[in-house]
C-alpha positions in Angstrom: 0.0 0.0 0.0 1.1 3.5 -0.7 2.2 5.7 2.2 0.7 9.1 3.0 4.0 10.6 1.7 3.7 8.9 -1.6 0.2 10.3 -2.1 1.1 13.9 -1.4 4.6 14.2 -2.9 5.6 14.2 -6.6 8.9 13.0 -8.2 9.6 14.7 -11.5 11.7 11.8 -12.5 15.3 11.3 -13.8 16.7 9.6 -16.9 17.9 6.0 -17.2 21.6 5.5 -17.6 22.4 4.6 -21.3 26.1 4.3 -22.1 29.3 4.6 -20.1 30.2 7.4 -17.7 33.3 8.4 -15.7 33.1 10.3 -12.3 34.9 10.7 -9.0 32.2 9.1 -6.8 29.3 6.9 -7.7 26.5 6.4 -5.1 24.3 3.3 -5.3 20.9 3.7 -3.7 18.4 6.6 -4.0 17.0 6.7 -0.6 17.5 9.7 1.8 21.0 8.6 2.7 22.2 8.3 -0.9 20.6 11.6 -2.0 22.0 13.5 1.0 25.5 12.2 0.3 25.1 13.2 -3.3 24.0 16.7 -2.4 26.8 17.2 0.2 29.5 16.0 -2.1 28.2 18.0 -5.0 28.1 21.1 -2.8 31.7 20.5 -2.0 32.7 20.4 -5.7 33.1 16.6 -6.0 32.0 15.2 -9.4 29.5 12.4 -8.4 26.4 10.6 -9.6 23.7 8.4 -8.1 22.2 5.2 -9.4 18.8 3.9 -8.4 17.3 0.6 -9.5 13.7 2.0 -9.4 12.9 5.6 -8.5 14.4 7.7 -5.8 12.6 7.4 -2.5 10.7 4.3 -3.6 12.3 2.1 -0.9 12.2 2.5 2.9 12.3 6.4 2.8 8.7 6.5 1.6 7.4 4.4 4.5 9.1 6.1 7.5 7.2 8.0 10.2 9.8 10.8 9.5 10.9 11.9 12.9 14.2 13.8 13.2 15.6 13.5 16.6 18.6 12.5 18.7 16.2 10.8 21.2 16.5 7.2 19.8 14.4 5.4 22.4 16.1 4.6 25.7 19.5 4.2 24.1 22.0 6.4 26.0 22.2 4.3 29.2 22.9 1.3 27.0 25.5 3.2 24.9 27.4 4.4 28.0 27.6 0.8 29.4 28.5 -0.8 26.0 30.8 1.7 24.3 31.8 4.1 27.1 30.9 7.7 27.9 33.1 9.3 25.3 31.7 7.4 22.3 28.2 7.9 23.6 28.9 11.6 23.5 30.2 11.3 20.0 27.0 9.5 18.9 24.9 12.1 20.5 26.8 15.1 19.1 26.7 13.6 15.6 22.9 13.3 15.8 22.5 16.7 17.3 24.5 18.2 14.4 22.3 16.3 12.0 19.1 17.7 13.5 20.5 21.2 13.3 21.5 20.7 9.7 18.0 19.4 8.9 16.5 22.6 10.4 18.8 24.8 8.2 18.3 22.7 5.0 14.5 22.7 5.4 14.5 26.5 5.1 15.7 26.1 1.5 13.6 23.0 0.7 10.0 23.3 2.0 8.9 19.9 3.3 6.2 20.6 6.0 9.0 20.8 8.5 7.9 21.3 12.1 9.7 21.5 15.4 8.1 19.2 17.9 8.9 17.9 21.4 9.8 14.3 21.5 8.8 11.8 24.2 9.9 8.3 24.9 7.8 6.6 27.5 7.5 3.3 29.3 4.3 1.4 30.3 5.9 -0.8 32.9 9.6 -0.2 33.5 10.3 2.9 35.6 13.9 1.8 36.3 14.8 2.1 32.6 13.4 5.6 32.6 15.4 6.5 35.7 18.6 5.0 34.3 18.1 7.0 31.1 17.7 10.2 33.1 21.1 9.5 34.8 22.6 8.9 31.3 21.1 12.2 30.1 22.7 14.0 33.0 26.1 12.5 32.2 25.8 13.5 28.6 24.4 17.0 29.2 21.1 16.4 27.5 18.4 18.8 28.6 15.2 16.8 29.3 12.2 16.8 31.5 10.6 13.8 33.3 6.8 13.8 32.9 4.6 11.3 34.7 1.9 11.2 32.0 1.4 11.9 28.3 -1.8 13.0 26.4 -2.5 9.6 25.0 -4.8 6.7 26.1 -1.8 4.4 26.9 -0.3 3.0 30.0 2.6 5.2 31.1 4.6 5.2 34.3 6.9 7.9 33.1 8.3 9.6 30.0 11.4 11.7 29.0 10.6 14.9 27.1 13.2 16.5 24.9 12.2 19.9 23.3 12.8 21.2 19.8 13.1 18.0 17.9 11.4 17.8 14.4 9.2 16.0 11.9 8.7 16.5 8.2 7.5 15.1 4.9 10.5 12.9 3.8 9.6 12.5 0.2 8.8 16.2 -0.4 12.2 16.9 1.1 14.0 14.2 -0.9 12.5 15.3 -4.2 13.3 18.9 -3.6 16.9 18.2 -2.6 17.4 15.9 -5.6 16.4 18.6 -8.2 19.4 19.5 -10.4 21.6 16.6 -9.1 23.1 13.9 -11.3 20.7 11.0 -10.8 19.9 8.0 -12.9 16.7 6.1 -12.2 15.6 2.7 -13.4 19.3 1.8 -13.5 20.0 -1.5 -11.8 23.5 -2.3 -10.7 24.6 -5.8 -11.9 28.1 -6.0 -10.7 30.7 -4.2 -8.6 34.3 -4.1 -9.8 37.3 -2.2 -8.5 36.6 1.4 -9.5 33.7 0.4 -11.7 30.0 -0.4 -11.5 28.3 -2.4 -14.2 24.7 -1.4 -14.7 21.7 -2.4 -16.8 22.3 0.5 -19.2 26.1 0.8 -19.2 29.0 1.2 -16.8 30.2 3.9 -14.4 33.9 4.2 -13.7 34.6 6.0 -10.4 37.5 6.4 -8.0 35.1 5.8 -5.0 31.9 3.9 -4.6 29.3 4.4 -1.8 26.7 1.6 -1.2 23.6 3.2 0.3 21.1 0.4 -0.6 19.6 0.1 2.9 20.9 -3.5 3.4 24.3 -3.7 1.7 24.1 -5.7 -1.6 27.7 -6.8 -1.7 28.1 -10.1 0.2 31.8 -10.7 -0.1 32.9 -7.9 2.2 32.1 -6.7 5.6 30.1 -9.6 7.0 26.8 -7.7 6.9 24.7 -10.8 6.5 25.6 -11.5 10.1 26.0 -8.0 11.5 22.5 -7.0 10.4 18.9 -8.2 10.6 15.7 -6.5 9.4 12.7 -5.5 11.4 9.2 -4.7 10.1 6.7 -2.4 11.7 3.3 -1.0 10.6 1.8 2.4 10.4 -1.8 3.7 9.9 -2.7 7.3 9.2 -6.1 8.3 10.4 -8.4 11.3 10.1 -10.4 12.7 13.0 -7.7 11.6 15.5 -6.5 14.0 18.2 -3.6 16.4 17.9 -1.1 14.8 20.2 1.2 17.9 20.2 4.5 16.0 19.9 6.2 12.8 18.8 5.9 9.7 21.0 7.6 6.4 21.2 7.0 3.5 23.6 10.2 1.8 24.7 9.0 -1.8 24.4 9.6 -4.6 21.9 6.2 -4.2 20.3 5.9 -0.5 20.9 3.5 2.2 19.8 4.6 5.3 18.0 2.5 8.5 17.5 2.8 11.8 15.6 0.6 14.1 13.6 0.9 15.2 10.0 -1.5 18.0 9.0 -5.0 16.6 9.9 -3.8 13.0 10.2 -2.6 11.0 13.2 0.0 8.4 12.5 0.0 5.4 14.7 2.8 2.8 14.5 3.1 -0.6 16.1 3.7 -4.3 15.4 7.5 -4.5 15.3 8.9 -7.9 14.5 11.8 -9.5 12.9 11.2 -9.8 9.1 10.1 -13.3 8.2 8.6 -14.0 11.6 4.9 -14.2 12.5 3.2 -10.9 12.8 -0.2 -9.3 13.5 0.5 -6.6 10.9 -1.8 -3.5 11.2 -4.2 -5.2 13.7 -2.6 -3.7 16.9 -2.8 -0.1 15.6 -6.2 -0.7 14.1 -7.6 -2.2 17.3 -6.1 0.7 19.4 -7.7 3.2 17.1 -11.1 1.6 17.1 -11.1 1.5 20.9 -9.8 4.9 21.7 -10.7 7.0 18.7 -14.0 5.6 17.4 -14.7 8.5 15.1 -11.4 8.2 13.4 -11.2 6.9 9.8 -8.2 5.0 8.6 -6.9 6.5 5.3 -3.5 4.9 4.8 -1.7 1.8 5.8 2.0 1.3 5.1 4.8 -0.8 6.5 8.5 -0.1 6.9 11.6 -2.2 7.3 14.6 -1.2 9.4 18.1 -2.6 9.3 19.1 -3.3 12.8 22.8 -3.2 13.8 24.4 -5.3 16.6 24.9 -2.5 19.0 22.3 0.1 18.1 24.8 2.3 16.2 24.8 2.5 12.4 27.6 1.3 10.2 29.0 4.3 8.3 32.4 4.4 6.7 34.7 2.0 4.8 32.8 -1.1 3.7 35.3 -3.3 5.3 39.0 -3.5 6.2 40.9 -4.0 2.9 38.0 -2.8 0.6 39.8 0.4 -0.6 37.6 3.2 -1.9 34.4 1.3 -1.1 32.0 2.8 1.5 28.8 1.9 3.2 25.9 3.4 5.1 23.5 1.0 6.8 22.1 -0.3 10.1 20.2 2.9 10.9 18.0 0.9 13.2 14.7 2.9 13.5 16.3 6.3 13.0 17.0 6.6 9.3 16.2 10.3 8.9 18.7 11.6 11.4 21.2 8.8 10.5 21.0 9.8 6.8 22.3 13.3 7.6 25.0 11.8 9.8 26.0 9.5 7.0 26.3 12.4 4.5 28.5 14.3 6.9 30.8 11.4 7.7 31.2 10.0 4.2 31.7 13.4 2.6 34.4 14.2 5.1 36.2 10.9 4.5 36.1 11.3 0.7 37.2 15.0 0.7 40.0 14.3 3.2 38.4 16.2 6.1 39.0 14.7 9.6 35.6 13.8 11.1 35.5 13.3 14.9 32.7 10.6 14.7 34.3 8.0 12.3 35.4 5.7 15.0 32.0 5.3 16.8 30.2 4.6 13.5 33.0 2.5 11.9 31.7 -0.7 10.2 34.9 -2.4 11.3 34.3 -2.1 15.1 33.9 -5.2 17.2 31.0 -7.5 16.3 31.1 -9.5 19.6 27.5 -8.9 20.7 24.8 -11.3 21.7 22.8 -10.3 18.6 25.6 -11.7 16.4 24.9 -15.2 17.7 21.1 -14.7 17.3 21.7 -13.7 13.7 23.9 -16.7 13.1 21.2 -18.9 14.5 18.5 -17.5 12.3 20.8 -17.9 9.2 21.6 -21.5 10.0 17.9 -22.3 10.5 17.0 -20.6 7.3 19.7 -22.5 5.3 18.8 -25.9 6.6 15.0 -25.6 6.5 13.9 -27.9 3.6 11.3 -25.7 2.0 10.8 -23.8 -1.1 10.9 -21.0 -2.3 14.3 -19.9 -1.3 15.8 -16.5 -1.3 18.3 -15.8 -4.2 20.4 -13.7 -1.8 22.0 -16.5 0.2 19.6 -19.4 -0.1 17.5 -19.1 3.1 14.0 -20.6 3.2 11.3 -17.9 2.7 8.3 -17.6 4.9 4.9 -16.5 3.6 3.6 -13.3 5.2 -0.3 -13.6 5.3 -0.7 -10.0 6.4 1.1 -8.5 3.4 0.8 -11.4 0.9 4.5 -11.6 0.4 7.4 -14.1 0.7 9.8 -12.8 3.4 13.3 -13.9 4.3 13.8 -14.4 8.1 17.6 -14.4 7.6 18.3 -11.0 6.0 14.9 -9.5 5.2 14.6 -9.8 1.5 10.9 -9.7 0.4 9.0 -10.8 -2.7 5.5 -10.6 -4.1 3.3 -13.7 -4.4 4.5 -13.9 -8.0 8.1 -13.8 -6.9 8.9 -10.2 -7.9 11.5 -8.5 -5.7 10.2 -6.0 -3.2 13.1 -5.4 -0.7 16.8 -6.1 -0.8 19.5 -7.4 0.0 18.4 -9.8 -2.8 18.8 -8.2 -6.2 16.8 -10.6 -8.4 13.3 -12.0 -8.6 12.6 -15.6 -7.4 13.5 -18.3 -9.8 10.3 -19.2 -11.5 11.5 -22.6 -12.8 
């Protein structure tokens, strides 16, 4: 189903690559991360182009709830414990800078940008809230504890951070993309040293950025084990209340709320891709119970690449992969992370020292409990004797009754009932033989 952003935003379109080109940097993937990298590098005078297999913004960007914030759930207490205070500060500062850059950029590119207060709340675990308050104090984050929020949900406490933001991501993306060198409907077939082979020709480039959400190069970086994908579901309703902020419940299957014009967006139903889900039912039932006069206008689902430690992978694709870079693992915060990505990768490519490269480095330690969970799911997917199988790495696909699709529980590739590719890392349709 089309998202609300797809319905109200227009892409004027870009040509298909036909022939061979030479450039300094080629970016593969036309979501927000790829387009922001393209803009930043172009603004710095770097000759670069972007290749998109379908149309820009047609992937995950169009299905986001589009919150721009450094409040990424109850993450900072965990970060301090797992990576130390200094790296937690670096993560925070990088995202603060991204938020401020969005505010500045939105002045030039109208996109229904609004500053909003952000809330993360818990229904049951006050200790987590209290620990996060202590983490905020250590990091110098200005926040307010509130005992309740203006929503019909269980809440034992929430953290309020002022002056965060929300916007229309596709309107922003299409505005930013105008005038940039972009080729749509140009599928990448093969990566070679300093060359990308496409459906319509080849691009020779000194450097390559892979911004395809889930990285599509398997032989470097170990991303098939360092990442998994998580699906969640959003409804947009009319006649819902103005909640006057952005809200996220810090639970596994959490609620999310924000307004857009005269719509209320309600998100829920988070689950590992390929696993059993209730789809839109949780949000729909909540809406029927609490807002009986509301009318559901849009339903759309998103898919997030989840890293091992909650920090994106931004930088060199892997040790030894010279002049090859990646941006992935944005968890559920792709908007802010996309701007962080543009900042870091543009600095690396133009020879500017960036203070945040270490904390986001894709080559940092992978020794996390999630690694072993990902290995388990991959092994199970490989040995399960069922068909069809994912062309990415051969895992057994699971049928998603809610969305009528074939989903991969290993790495998150998705296909229509007819076997047509929906989401990567797979790059081909299912074998129809």
